[in-house]
mmJSON file of the N, C-alpha and C atoms, coordinates in Angstrom:
{"data_MODEL":{"atom_site":{
"group_PDB":["ATOM","ATOM","ATOM","ATOM","ATOM","ATOM","ATOM","ATOM","ATOM","ATOM","ATOM","ATOM","ATOM","ATOM","ATOM","ATOM","ATOM","ATOM","ATOM","ATOM","ATOM","ATOM","ATOM","ATOM","ATOM","ATOM","ATOM","ATOM","ATOM","ATOM","ATOM","ATOM","ATOM","ATOM","ATOM","ATOM","ATOM","ATOM","ATOM","ATOM","ATOM","ATOM","ATOM","ATOM","ATOM","ATOM","ATOM","ATOM","ATOM","ATOM","ATOM","ATOM","ATOM","ATOM","ATOM","ATOM","ATOM","ATOM","ATOM","ATOM","ATOM","ATOM","ATOM","ATOM","ATOM","ATOM","ATOM","ATOM","ATOM","ATOM","ATOM","ATOM","ATOM","ATOM","ATOM","ATOM","ATOM","ATOM","ATOM","ATOM","ATOM","ATOM","ATOM","ATOM","ATOM","ATOM","ATOM","ATOM","ATOM","ATOM","ATOM","ATOM","ATOM","ATOM","ATOM","ATOM","ATOM","ATOM","ATOM","ATOM","ATOM","ATOM","ATOM","ATOM","ATOM","ATOM","ATOM","ATOM","ATOM","ATOM","ATOM","ATOM","ATOM","ATOM","ATOM","ATOM","ATOM","ATOM","ATOM","ATOM","ATOM","ATOM","ATOM","ATOM","ATOM","ATOM","ATOM","ATOM","ATOM","ATOM","ATOM","ATOM","ATOM","ATOM","ATOM","ATOM","ATOM","ATOM","ATOM","ATOM","ATOM","ATOM","ATOM","ATOM","ATOM","ATOM","ATOM","ATOM","ATOM","ATOM","ATOM","ATOM","ATOM","ATOM","ATOM","ATOM","ATOM","ATOM","ATOM","ATOM","ATOM","ATOM","ATOM","ATOM","ATOM","ATOM","ATOM","ATOM","ATOM","ATOM","ATOM","ATOM","ATOM","ATOM","ATOM","ATOM","ATOM","ATOM","ATOM","ATOM","ATOM","ATOM","ATOM","ATOM","ATOM","ATOM","ATOM","ATOM","ATOM","ATOM","ATOM","ATOM","ATOM","ATOM","ATOM","ATOM","ATOM","ATOM","ATOM","ATOM","ATOM","ATOM","ATOM","ATOM","ATOM","ATOM","ATOM","ATOM","ATOM","ATOM","ATOM","ATOM","ATOM","ATOM","ATOM","ATOM","ATOM","ATOM","ATOM","ATOM","ATOM","ATOM","ATOM","ATOM","ATOM","ATOM","ATOM","ATOM","ATOM","ATOM","ATOM","ATOM","ATOM","ATOM","ATOM","ATOM","ATOM"],
"id":[1,2,3,4,5,6,7,8,9,10,11,12,13,14,15,16,17,18,19,20,21,22,23,24,25,26,27,28,29,30,31,32,33,34,35,36,37,38,39,40,41,42,43,44,45,46,47,48,49,50,51,52,53,54,55,56,57,58,59,60,61,62,63,64,65,66,67,68,69,70,71,72,73,74,75,76,77,78,79,80,81,82,83,84,85,86,87,88,89,90,91,92,93,94,95,96,97,98,99,100,101,102,103,104,105,106,107,108,109,110,111,112,113,114,115,116,117,118,119,120,121,122,123,124,125,126,127,128,129,130,131,132,133,134,135,136,137,138,139,140,141,142,143,144,145,146,147,148,149,150,151,152,153,154,155,156,157,158,159,160,161,162,163,164,165,166,167,168,169,170,171,172,173,174,175,176,177,178,179,180,181,182,183,184,185,186,187,188,189,190,191,192,193,194,195,196,197,198,199,200,201,202,203,204,205,206,207,208,209,210,211,212,213,214,215,216,217,218,219,220,221,222,223,224,225,226,227,228,229,230,231,232,233,234,235,236,237],
"type_symbol":["N","C","C","N","C","C","N","C","C","N","C","C","N","C","C","N","C","C","N","C","C","N","C","C","N","C","C","N","C","C","N","C","C","N","C","C","N","C","C","N","C","C","N","C","C","N","C","C","N","C","C","N","C","C","N","C","C","N","C","C","N","C","C","N","C","C","N","C","C","N","C","C","N","C","C","N","C","C","N","C","C","N","C","C","N","C","C","N","C","C","N","C","C","N","C","C","N","C","C","N","C","C","N","C","C","N","C","C","N","C","C","N","C","C","N","C","C","N","C","C","N","C","C","N","C","C","N","C","C","N","C","C","N","C","C","N","C","C","N","C","C","N","C","C","N","C","C","N","C","C","N","C","C","N","C","C","N","C","C","N","C","C","N","C","C","N","C","C","N","C","C","N","C","C","N","C","C","N","C","C","N","C","C","N","C","C","N","C","C","N","C","C","N","C","C","N","C","C","N","C","C","N","C","C","N","C","C","N","C","C","N","C","C","N","C","C","N","C","C","N","C","C","N","C","C","N","C","C","N","C","C","N","C","C","N","C","C"],
"label_atom_id":["N","CA","C","N","CA","C","N","CA","C","N","CA","C","N","CA","C","N","CA","C","N","CA","C","N","CA","C","N","CA","C","N","CA","C","N","CA","C","N","CA","C","N","CA","C","N","CA","C","N","CA","C","N","CA","C","N","CA","C","N","CA","C","N","CA","C","N","CA","C","N","CA","C","N","CA","C","N","CA","C","N","CA","C","N","CA","C","N","CA","C","N","CA","C","N","CA","C","N","CA","C","N","CA","C","N","CA","C","N","CA","C","N","CA","C","N","CA","C","N","CA","C","N","CA","C","N","CA","C","N","CA","C","N","CA","C","N","CA","C","N","CA","C","N","CA","C","N","CA","C","N","CA","C","N","CA","C","N","CA","C","N","CA","C","N","CA","C","N","CA","C","N","CA","C","N","CA","C","N","CA","C","N","CA","C","N","CA","C","N","CA","C","N","CA","C","N","CA","C","N","CA","C","N","CA","C","N","CA","C","N","CA","C","N","CA","C","N","CA","C","N","CA","C","N","CA","C","N","CA","C","N","CA","C","N","CA","C","N","CA","C","N","CA","C","N","CA","C","N","CA","C","N","CA","C","N","CA","C","N","CA","C","N","CA","C","N","CA","C","N","CA","C","N","CA","C"],
"label_alt_id":[null,null,null,null,null,null,null,null,null,null,null,null,null,null,null,null,null,null,null,null,null,null,null,null,null,null,null,null,null,null,null,null,null,null,null,null,null,null,null,null,null,null,null,null,null,null,null,null,null,null,null,null,null,null,null,null,null,null,null,null,null,null,null,null,null,null,null,null,null,null,null,null,null,null,null,null,null,null,null,null,null,null,null,null,null,null,null,null,null,null,null,null,null,null,null,null,null,null,null,null,null,null,null,null,null,null,null,null,null,null,null,null,null,null,null,null,null,null,null,null,null,null,null,null,null,null,null,null,null,null,null,null,null,null,null,null,null,null,null,null,null,null,null,null,null,null,null,null,null,null,null,null,null,null,null,null,null,null,null,null,null,null,null,null,null,null,null,null,null,null,null,null,null,null,null,null,null,null,null,null,null,null,null,null,null,null,null,null,null,null,null,null,null,null,null,null,null,null,null,null,null,null,null,null,null,null,null,null,null,null,null,null,null,null,null,null,null,null,null,null,null,null,null,null,null,null,null,null,null,null,null,null,null,null,null,null,null],
"label_comp_id":["MET","MET","MET","SER","SER","SER","ASN","ASN","ASN","LEU","LEU","LEU","TYR","TYR","TYR","GLU","GLU","GLU","PRO","PRO","PRO","PRO","PRO","PRO","ILE","ILE","ILE","LYS","LYS","LYS","TRP","TRP","TRP","SER","SER","SER","ASP","ASP","ASP","HIS","HIS","HIS","GLU","GLU","GLU","ASP","ASP","ASP","ILE","ILE","ILE","ALA","ALA","ALA","MET","MET","MET","ALA","ALA","ALA","LEU","LEU","LEU","TYR","TYR","TYR","GLU","GLU","GLU","LYS","LYS","LYS","PHE","PHE","PHE","GLY","GLY","GLY","ASP","ASP","ASP","GLU","GLU","GLU","PHE","PHE","PHE","GLY","GLY","GLY","GLU","GLU","GLU","SER","SER","SER","LYS","LYS","LYS","ILE","ILE","ILE","TYR","TYR","TYR","ARG","ARG","ARG","ILE","ILE","ILE","ARG","ARG","ARG","PHE","PHE","PHE","THR","THR","THR","ASP","ASP","ASP","LEU","LEU","LEU","LEU","LEU","LEU","GLU","GLU","GLU","TRP","TRP","TRP","ILE","ILE","ILE","LEU","LEU","LEU","THR","THR","THR","LEU","LEU","LEU","PRO","PRO","PRO","ASN","ASN","ASN","PHE","PHE","PHE","GLU","GLU","GLU","GLY","GLY","GLY","THR","THR","THR","ARG","ARG","ARG","GLU","GLU","GLU","GLN","GLN","GLN","ALA","ALA","ALA","THR","THR","THR","GLU","GLU","GLU","GLY","GLY","GLY","HIS","HIS","HIS","LEU","LEU","LEU","GLU","GLU","GLU","GLN","GLN","GLN","ILE","ILE","ILE","GLN","GLN","GLN","ALA","ALA","ALA","ALA","ALA","ALA","TRP","TRP","TRP","VAL","VAL","VAL","TYR","TYR","TYR","GLU","GLU","GLU","TRP","TRP","TRP","ARG","ARG","ARG","ASP","ASP","ASP","ASN","ASN","ASN","GLN","GLN","GLN"],
"label_asym_id":["A","A","A","A","A","A","A","A","A","A","A","A","A","A","A","A","A","A","A","A","A","A","A","A","A","A","A","A","A","A","A","A","A","A","A","A","A","A","A","A","A","A","A","A","A","A","A","A","A","A","A","A","A","A","A","A","A","A","A","A","A","A","A","A","A","A","A","A","A","A","A","A","A","A","A","A","A","A","A","A","A","A","A","A","A","A","A","A","A","A","A","A","A","A","A","A","A","A","A","A","A","A","A","A","A","A","A","A","A","A","A","A","A","A","A","A","A","A","A","A","A","A","A","A","A","A","A","A","A","A","A","A","A","A","A","A","A","A","A","A","A","A","A","A","A","A","A","A","A","A","A","A","A","A","A","A","A","A","A","A","A","A","A","A","A","A","A","A","A","A","A","A","A","A","A","A","A","A","A","A","A","A","A","A","A","A","A","A","A","A","A","A","A","A","A","A","A","A","A","A","A","A","A","A","A","A","A","A","A","A","A","A","A","A","A","A","A","A","A","A","A","A","A","A","A","A","A","A","A","A","A","A","A","A","A","A","A"],
"label_entity_id":["1","1","1","1","1","1","1","1","1","1","1","1","1","1","1","1","1","1","1","1","1","1","1","1","1","1","1","1","1","1","1","1","1","1","1","1","1","1","1","1","1","1","1","1","1","1","1","1","1","1","1","1","1","1","1","1","1","1","1","1","1","1","1","1","1","1","1","1","1","1","1","1","1","1","1","1","1","1","1","1","1","1","1","1","1","1","1","1","1","1","1","1","1","1","1","1","1","1","1","1","1","1","1","1","1","1","1","1","1","1","1","1","1","1","1","1","1","1","1","1","1","1","1","1","1","1","1","1","1","1","1","1","1","1","1","1","1","1","1","1","1","1","1","1","1","1","1","1","1","1","1","1","1","1","1","1","1","1","1","1","1","1","1","1","1","1","1","1","1","1","1","1","1","1","1","1","1","1","1","1","1","1","1","1","1","1","1","1","1","1","1","1","1","1","1","1","1","1","1","1","1","1","1","1","1","1","1","1","1","1","1","1","1","1","1","1","1","1","1","1","1","1","1","1","1","1","1","1","1","1","1","1","1","1","1","1","1"],
"label_seq_id":[1,1,1,2,2,2,3,3,3,4,4,4,5,5,5,6,6,6,7,7,7,8,8,8,9,9,9,10,10,10,11,11,11,12,12,12,13,13,13,14,14,14,15,15,15,16,16,16,17,17,17,18,18,18,19,19,19,20,20,20,21,21,21,22,22,22,23,23,23,24,24,24,25,25,25,26,26,26,27,27,27,28,28,28,29,29,29,30,30,30,31,31,31,32,32,32,33,33,33,34,34,34,35,35,35,36,36,36,37,37,37,38,38,38,39,39,39,40,40,40,41,41,41,42,42,42,43,43,43,44,44,44,45,45,45,46,46,46,47,47,47,48,48,48,49,49,49,50,50,50,51,51,51,52,52,52,53,53,53,54,54,54,55,55,55,56,56,56,57,57,57,58,58,58,59,59,59,60,60,60,61,61,61,62,62,62,63,63,63,64,64,64,65,65,65,66,66,66,67,67,67,68,68,68,69,69,69,70,70,70,71,71,71,72,72,72,73,73,73,74,74,74,75,75,75,76,76,76,77,77,77,78,78,78,79,79,79],
"pdbx_PDB_ins_code":[null,null,null,null,null,null,null,null,null,null,null,null,null,null,null,null,null,null,null,null,null,null,null,null,null,null,null,null,null,null,null,null,null,null,null,null,null,null,null,null,null,null,null,null,null,null,null,null,null,null,null,null,null,null,null,null,null,null,null,null,null,null,null,null,null,null,null,null,null,null,null,null,null,null,null,null,null,null,null,null,null,null,null,null,null,null,null,null,null,null,null,null,null,null,null,null,null,null,null,null,null,null,null,null,null,null,null,null,null,null,null,null,null,null,null,null,null,null,null,null,null,null,null,null,null,null,null,null,null,null,null,null,null,null,null,null,null,null,null,null,null,null,null,null,null,null,null,null,null,null,null,null,null,null,null,null,null,null,null,null,null,null,null,null,null,null,null,null,null,null,null,null,null,null,null,null,null,null,null,null,null,null,null,null,null,null,null,null,null,null,null,null,null,null,null,null,null,null,null,null,null,null,null,null,null,null,null,null,null,null,null,null,null,null,null,null,null,null,null,null,null,null,null,null,null,null,null,null,null,null,null,null,null,null,null,null,null],
"Cartn_x":[25.682,25.562,25.673,26.586,26.766,25.82,25.492,24.599,25.427,25.193,25.969,25.496,24.278,23.746,24.19,24.951,25.355,24.472,23.766,22.927,23.792,23.259,24.036,24.358,25.512,25.918,25.588,24.963,24.588,25.325,25.246,25.948,25.573,24.33,23.895,24.425,25.035,25.554,26.996,27.166,28.508,29.333,28.712,29.462,29.883,28.992,29.326,30.472,30.435,31.505,32.818,32.755,33.96,34.542,33.675,34.127,34.815,34.219,34.796,36.154,36.272,37.553,38.599,38.18,39.136,39.569,38.62,38.968,39.932,39.738,40.585,41.992,42.092,43.386,43.999,43.222,43.743,44.371,45.545,46.207,47.155,47.03,47.844,47.549,46.287,45.886,45.496,46.22,45.834,44.957,44.566,43.624,44.044,45.275,45.682,45.783,46.171,46.295,44.916,43.94,42.577,42.022,42.237,41.71,42.436,43.59,44.326,44.072,43.253,42.954,42.143,42.567,41.807,40.462,39.429,38.092,38.036,38.865,38.859,39.333,40.355,40.844,39.817,39.268,38.273,37.09,36.637,35.517,35.824,37.008,37.387,37.394,37.951,38.03,36.636,35.738,34.38,33.663,33.818,33.134,33.583,34.785,35.275,35.017,34.352,34.06,33.049,33.226,32.244,30.88,29.834,28.452,28.077,28.978,28.617,27.779,26.608,25.676,25.498,26.197,26.042,26.776,26.507,27.2,28.017,28.946,29.775,28.888,27.84,26.958,26.181,25.961,25.21,26.092,27.396,28.322,28.209,28.233,28.261,29.45,29.866,30.954,30.559,29.283,28.784,28.94,28.595,28.778,30.246,31.127,32.553,33.109,32.661,33.108,32.647,31.394,30.861,31.535,31.85,32.546,33.953,34.622,35.958,35.925,34.96,34.846,34.547,33.646,33.301,34.507,35.317,36.528,37.5,37.632,38.501,38.004,36.683,36.13,36.381,36.235,36.483,37.949,38.849,40.279,40.577,40.011,40.228,39.741,38.565,37.986,38.884,39.726,40.564,41.992,42.249,43.604,43.714],
"Cartn_y":[190.868,190.349,188.819,188.283,186.834,186.164,184.943,184.171,183.537,183.954,183.437,182.064,181.702,180.408,179.317,178.38,177.235,176.059,175.463,174.319,173.154,172.348,171.221,170.217,169.583,168.548,167.195,166.334,165.004,163.931,162.68,161.586,161.481,161.805,161.665,162.782,163.809,164.941,164.674,163.627,163.183,164.284,165.033,166.082,167.196,167.571,168.633,168.194,166.954,166.43,166.414,165.946,165.884,167.28,168.256,169.631,170.15,169.854,170.295,169.626,168.357,167.656,168.247,168.561,169.164,170.536,171.313,172.635,172.491,171.457,171.241,170.791,169.863,169.255,169.732,170.4,170.898,169.796,170.075,169.106,168.177,168.185,167.276,165.82,165.561,164.22,164.25,163.48,163.3,162.069,161.752,160.652,159.338,158.877,157.57,157.602,158.757,158.881,158.891,159.542,159.577,158.159,157.363,155.996,155.087,155.506,154.688,155.118,156.151,156.606,155.522,155.201,154.214,154.811,153.987,154.467,154.998,154.42,154.91,156.368,156.705,158.09,158.991,158.53,159.319,159.641,158.671,158.85,159.943,159.893,160.905,162.307,162.436,163.748,164.291,163.413,163.848,164.314,163.559,163.907,165.26,165.729,167.005,168.178,167.914,169.021,169.98,171.292,172.251,171.976,172.132,171.935,170.487,169.531,168.126,167.638,167.075,166.662,165.158,164.374,162.929,162.371,161.128,160.463,159.293,158.843,157.687,156.469,156.308,155.145,155.139,156.327,156.417,156.15,156.129,155.944,154.532,154.432,153.118,153.082,151.877,151.739,152.377,152.246,152.844,154.355,154.99,156.447,156.806,156.1,156.416,156.212,155.15,154.912,156.029,156.446,157.501,158.842,159.098,160.337,160.317,159.175,159.044,159.339,158.741,158.955,160.425,161.026,162.437,163.331,162.962,163.734,163.679,162.504,162.378,163.279,163.286,164.159,165.621,165.986,167.367,167.728,166.812,167.044,167.225,166.325,166.404,167.742,168.178,169.454,170.642,170.51,171.632,171.55,170.563,170.437,171.212],
"Cartn_z":[117.046,118.414,118.388,119.166,119.149,120.134,119.832,120.686,121.807,123.033,124.158,124.601,124.177,124.59,123.625,124.126,123.318,123.733,122.779,123.156,123.638,124.524,125.038,123.93,124.045,123.097,123.737,122.959,123.45,122.633,123.077,122.395,120.925,120.571,119.175,118.272,118.851,118.065,117.618,116.816,116.432,115.781,114.841,114.138,115.1,116.0,116.968,117.882,118.306,119.158,118.376,117.137,116.297,116.09,115.856,115.653,116.922,118.076,119.349,119.592,119.233,119.395,118.451,117.223,116.284,116.791,117.324,117.871,119.042,119.838,121.013,120.632,119.677,119.351,118.043,117.193,115.925,115.1,114.557,113.693,114.452,115.775,116.596,116.214,115.821,115.404,113.938,113.115,111.721,111.611,110.382,110.15,110.797,110.534,111.072,112.594,113.131,114.588,115.262,114.614,115.174,115.274,114.232,114.25,115.234,115.732,116.708,118.151,118.355,119.722,120.441,121.639,122.426,122.819,122.788,123.137,124.561,125.454,126.838,126.879,126.081,126.02,125.358,124.232,123.502,124.412,125.155,126.074,127.096,127.688,128.692,128.082,126.87,126.219,125.928,125.472,125.154,126.418,127.493,128.747,129.302,128.921,129.439,128.491,127.35,126.421,127.046,126.796,127.303,126.668,127.431,126.963,126.684,126.985,126.76,127.924,127.608,128.662,128.807,127.992,128.095,129.302,129.599,130.702,130.163,130.967,130.629,130.343,131.131,131.008,129.683,129.116,127.853,126.636,126.826,125.708,125.146,123.824,123.182,122.228,121.879,120.919,119.588,119.239,117.999,117.995,119.121,119.226,119.015,119.699,119.636,118.228,117.551,116.178,115.247,115.399,114.535,114.819,116.075,116.441,115.85,115.934,115.355,113.854,113.149,111.701,111.396,112.163,111.941,112.211,113.197,113.518,112.335,111.719,110.547,109.421,109.171,108.122,108.451,109.711,110.153,109.911,110.254,110.053,108.563,107.721,106.269,105.714,106.178,105.687,105.989,106.994,107.412,106.869,106.023,105.445,104.148],
"occupancy":[1.0,1.0,1.0,1.0,1.0,1.0,1.0,1.0,1.0,1.0,1.0,1.0,1.0,1.0,1.0,1.0,1.0,1.0,1.0,1.0,1.0,1.0,1.0,1.0,1.0,1.0,1.0,1.0,1.0,1.0,1.0,1.0,1.0,1.0,1.0,1.0,1.0,1.0,1.0,1.0,1.0,1.0,1.0,1.0,1.0,1.0,1.0,1.0,1.0,1.0,1.0,1.0,1.0,1.0,1.0,1.0,1.0,1.0,1.0,1.0,1.0,1.0,1.0,1.0,1.0,1.0,1.0,1.0,1.0,1.0,1.0,1.0,1.0,1.0,1.0,1.0,1.0,1.0,1.0,1.0,1.0,1.0,1.0,1.0,1.0,1.0,1.0,1.0,1.0,1.0,1.0,1.0,1.0,1.0,1.0,1.0,1.0,1.0,1.0,1.0,1.0,1.0,1.0,1.0,1.0,1.0,1.0,1.0,1.0,1.0,1.0,1.0,1.0,1.0,1.0,1.0,1.0,1.0,1.0,1.0,1.0,1.0,1.0,1.0,1.0,1.0,1.0,1.0,1.0,1.0,1.0,1.0,1.0,1.0,1.0,1.0,1.0,1.0,1.0,1.0,1.0,1.0,1.0,1.0,1.0,1.0,1.0,1.0,1.0,1.0,1.0,1.0,1.0,1.0,1.0,1.0,1.0,1.0,1.0,1.0,1.0,1.0,1.0,1.0,1.0,1.0,1.0,1.0,1.0,1.0,1.0,1.0,1.0,1.0,1.0,1.0,1.0,1.0,1.0,1.0,1.0,1.0,1.0,1.0,1.0,1.0,1.0,1.0,1.0,1.0,1.0,1.0,1.0,1.0,1.0,1.0,1.0,1.0,1.0,1.0,1.0,1.0,1.0,1.0,1.0,1.0,1.0,1.0,1.0,1.0,1.0,1.0,1.0,1.0,1.0,1.0,1.0,1.0,1.0,1.0,1.0,1.0,1.0,1.0,1.0,1.0,1.0,1.0,1.0,1.0,1.0,1.0,1.0,1.0,1.0,1.0,1.0],
"B_iso_or_equiv":[0.0,0.0,0.0,0.0,0.0,0.0,0.0,0.0,0.0,0.0,0.0,0.0,0.0,0.0,0.0,0.0,0.0,0.0,0.0,0.0,0.0,0.0,0.0,0.0,0.0,0.0,0.0,0.0,0.0,0.0,0.0,0.0,0.0,0.0,0.0,0.0,0.0,0.0,0.0,0.0,0.0,0.0,0.0,0.0,0.0,0.0,0.0,0.0,0.0,0.0,0.0,0.0,0.0,0.0,0.0,0.0,0.0,0.0,0.0,0.0,0.0,0.0,0.0,0.0,0.0,0.0,0.0,0.0,0.0,0.0,0.0,0.0,0.0,0.0,0.0,0.0,0.0,0.0,0.0,0.0,0.0,0.0,0.0,0.0,0.0,0.0,0.0,0.0,0.0,0.0,0.0,0.0,0.0,0.0,0.0,0.0,0.0,0.0,0.0,0.0,0.0,0.0,0.0,0.0,0.0,0.0,0.0,0.0,0.0,0.0,0.0,0.0,0.0,0.0,0.0,0.0,0.0,0.0,0.0,0.0,0.0,0.0,0.0,0.0,0.0,0.0,0.0,0.0,0.0,0.0,0.0,0.0,0.0,0.0,0.0,0.0,0.0,0.0,0.0,0.0,0.0,0.0,0.0,0.0,0.0,0.0,0.0,0.0,0.0,0.0,0.0,0.0,0.0,0.0,0.0,0.0,0.0,0.0,0.0,0.0,0.0,0.0,0.0,0.0,0.0,0.0,0.0,0.0,0.0,0.0,0.0,0.0,0.0,0.0,0.0,0.0,0.0,0.0,0.0,0.0,0.0,0.0,0.0,0.0,0.0,0.0,0.0,0.0,0.0,0.0,0.0,0.0,0.0,0.0,0.0,0.0,0.0,0.0,0.0,0.0,0.0,0.0,0.0,0.0,0.0,0.0,0.0,0.0,0.0,0.0,0.0,0.0,0.0,0.0,0.0,0.0,0.0,0.0,0.0,0.0,0.0,0.0,0.0,0.0,0.0,0.0,0.0,0.0,0.0,0.0,0.0,0.0,0.0,0.0,0.0,0.0,0.0],
"pdbx_formal_charge":[null,null,null,null,null,null,null,null,null,null,null,null,null,null,null,null,null,null,null,null,null,null,null,null,null,null,null,null,null,null,null,null,null,null,null,null,null,null,null,null,null,null,null,null,null,null,null,null,null,null,null,null,null,null,null,null,null,null,null,null,null,null,null,null,null,null,null,null,null,null,null,null,null,null,null,null,null,null,null,null,null,null,null,null,null,null,null,null,null,null,null,null,null,null,null,null,null,null,null,null,null,null,null,null,null,null,null,null,null,null,null,null,null,null,null,null,null,null,null,null,null,null,null,null,null,null,null,null,null,null,null,null,null,null,null,null,null,null,null,null,null,null,null,null,null,null,null,null,null,null,null,null,null,null,null,null,null,null,null,null,null,null,null,null,null,null,null,null,null,null,null,null,null,null,null,null,null,null,null,null,null,null,null,null,null,null,null,null,null,null,null,null,null,null,null,null,null,null,null,null,null,null,null,null,null,null,null,null,null,null,null,null,null,null,null,null,null,null,null,null,null,null,null,null,null,null,null,null,null,null,null,null,null,null,null,null,null],
"auth_seq_id":[1,1,1,2,2,2,3,3,3,4,4,4,5,5,5,6,6,6,7,7,7,8,8,8,9,9,9,10,10,10,11,11,11,12,12,12,13,13,13,14,14,14,15,15,15,16,16,16,17,17,17,18,18,18,19,19,19,20,20,20,21,21,21,22,22,22,23,23,23,24,24,24,25,25,25,26,26,26,27,27,27,28,28,28,29,29,29,30,30,30,31,31,31,32,32,32,33,33,33,34,34,34,35,35,35,36,36,36,37,37,37,38,38,38,39,39,39,40,40,40,41,41,41,42,42,42,43,43,43,44,44,44,45,45,45,46,46,46,47,47,47,48,48,48,49,49,49,50,50,50,51,51,51,52,52,52,53,53,53,54,54,54,55,55,55,56,56,56,57,57,57,58,58,58,59,59,59,60,60,60,61,61,61,62,62,62,63,63,63,64,64,64,65,65,65,66,66,66,67,67,67,68,68,68,69,69,69,70,70,70,71,71,71,72,72,72,73,73,73,74,74,74,75,75,75,76,76,76,77,77,77,78,78,78,79,79,79],
"auth_comp_id":["MET","MET","MET","SER","SER","SER","ASN","ASN","ASN","LEU","LEU","LEU","TYR","TYR","TYR","GLU","GLU","GLU","PRO","PRO","PRO","PRO","PRO","PRO","ILE","ILE","ILE","LYS","LYS","LYS","TRP","TRP","TRP","SER","SER","SER","ASP","ASP","ASP","HIS","HIS","HIS","GLU","GLU","GLU","ASP","ASP","ASP","ILE","ILE","ILE","ALA","ALA","ALA","MET","MET","MET","ALA","ALA","ALA","LEU","LEU","LEU","TYR","TYR","TYR","GLU","GLU","GLU","LYS","LYS","LYS","PHE","PHE","PHE","GLY","GLY","GLY","ASP","ASP","ASP","GLU","GLU","GLU","PHE","PHE","PHE","GLY","GLY","GLY","GLU","GLU","GLU","SER","SER","SER","LYS","LYS","LYS","ILE","ILE","ILE","TYR","TYR","TYR","ARG","ARG","ARG","ILE","ILE","ILE","ARG","ARG","ARG","PHE","PHE","PHE","THR","THR","THR","ASP","ASP","ASP","LEU","LEU","LEU","LEU","LEU","LEU","GLU","GLU","GLU","TRP","TRP","TRP","ILE","ILE","ILE","LEU","LEU","LEU","THR","THR","THR","LEU","LEU","LEU","PRO","PRO","PRO","ASN","ASN","ASN","PHE","PHE","PHE","GLU","GLU","GLU","GLY","GLY","GLY","THR","THR","THR","ARG","ARG","ARG","GLU","GLU","GLU","GLN","GLN","GLN","ALA","ALA","ALA","THR","THR","THR","GLU","GLU","GLU","GLY","GLY","GLY","HIS","HIS","HIS","LEU","LEU","LEU","GLU","GLU","GLU","GLN","GLN","GLN","ILE","ILE","ILE","GLN","GLN","GLN","ALA","ALA","ALA","ALA","ALA","ALA","TRP","TRP","TRP","VAL","VAL","VAL","TYR","TYR","TYR","GLU","GLU","GLU","TRP","TRP","TRP","ARG","ARG","ARG","ASP","ASP","ASP","ASN","ASN","ASN","GLN","GLN","GLN"],
"auth_asym_id":["A","A","A","A","A","A","A","A","A","A","A","A","A","A","A","A","A","A","A","A","A","A","A","A","A","A","A","A","A","A","A","A","A","A","A","A","A","A","A","A","A","A","A","A","A","A","A","A","A","A","A","A","A","A","A","A","A","A","A","A","A","A","A","A","A","A","A","A","A","A","A","A","A","A","A","A","A","A","A","A","A","A","A","A","A","A","A","A","A","A","A","A","A","A","A","A","A","A","A","A","A","A","A","A","A","A","A","A","A","A","A","A","A","A","A","A","A","A","A","A","A","A","A","A","A","A","A","A","A","A","A","A","A","A","A","A","A","A","A","A","A","A","A","A","A","A","A","A","A","A","A","A","A","A","A","A","A","A","A","A","A","A","A","A","A","A","A","A","A","A","A","A","A","A","A","A","A","A","A","A","A","A","A","A","A","A","A","A","A","A","A","A","A","A","A","A","A","A","A","A","A","A","A","A","A","A","A","A","A","A","A","A","A","A","A","A","A","A","A","A","A","A","A","A","A","A","A","A","A","A","A","A","A","A","A","A","A"],
"auth_atom_id":["N","CA","C","N","CA","C","N","CA","C","N","CA","C","N","CA","C","N","CA","C","N","CA","C","N","CA","C","N","CA","C","N","CA","C","N","CA","C","N","CA","C","N","CA","C","N","CA","C","N","CA","C","N","CA","C","N","CA","C","N","CA","C","N","CA","C","N","CA","C","N","CA","C","N","CA","C","N","CA","C","N","CA","C","N","CA","C","N","CA","C","N","CA","C","N","CA","C","N","CA","C","N","CA","C","N","CA","C","N","CA","C","N","CA","C","N","CA","C","N","CA","C","N","CA","C","N","CA","C","N","CA","C","N","CA","C","N","CA","C","N","CA","C","N","CA","C","N","CA","C","N","CA","C","N","CA","C","N","CA","C","N","CA","C","N","CA","C","N","CA","C","N","CA","C","N","CA","C","N","CA","C","N","CA","C","N","CA","C","N","CA","C","N","CA","C","N","CA","C","N","CA","C","N","CA","C","N","CA","C","N","CA","C","N","CA","C","N","CA","C","N","CA","C","N","CA","C","N","CA","C","N","CA","C","N","CA","C","N","CA","C","N","CA","C","N","CA","C","N","CA","C","N","CA","C","N","CA","C","N","CA","C","N","CA","C","N","CA","C","N","CA","C","N","CA","C"],
"pdbx_PDB_model_num":[1,1,1,1,1,1,1,1,1,1,1,1,1,1,1,1,1,1,1,1,1,1,1,1,1,1,1,1,1,1,1,1,1,1,1,1,1,1,1,1,1,1,1,1,1,1,1,1,1,1,1,1,1,1,1,1,1,1,1,1,1,1,1,1,1,1,1,1,1,1,1,1,1,1,1,1,1,1,1,1,1,1,1,1,1,1,1,1,1,1,1,1,1,1,1,1,1,1,1,1,1,1,1,1,1,1,1,1,1,1,1,1,1,1,1,1,1,1,1,1,1,1,1,1,1,1,1,1,1,1,1,1,1,1,1,1,1,1,1,1,1,1,1,1,1,1,1,1,1,1,1,1,1,1,1,1,1,1,1,1,1,1,1,1,1,1,1,1,1,1,1,1,1,1,1,1,1,1,1,1,1,1,1,1,1,1,1,1,1,1,1,1,1,1,1,1,1,1,1,1,1,1,1,1,1,1,1,1,1,1,1,1,1,1,1,1,1,1,1,1,1,1,1,1,1,1,1,1,1,1,1,1,1,1,1,1,1]
}}}
């Protein structure tokens, strides 16, 4: 029996956000491409993830940098 309840994702859940971004985009973005994503685009994509509960106002550059790095690790793990 699968768990239908997915806990909300918050800004501090960098790995969960990165995993969701990798699931959404797959190998469309490789390492160098992930690091070139504009923060404005990254922010929009994160805000539209299912179960994401953070707000635009809570976003920090630090969060976005850590999410970018975690996304690269997620991408590498799947190669």
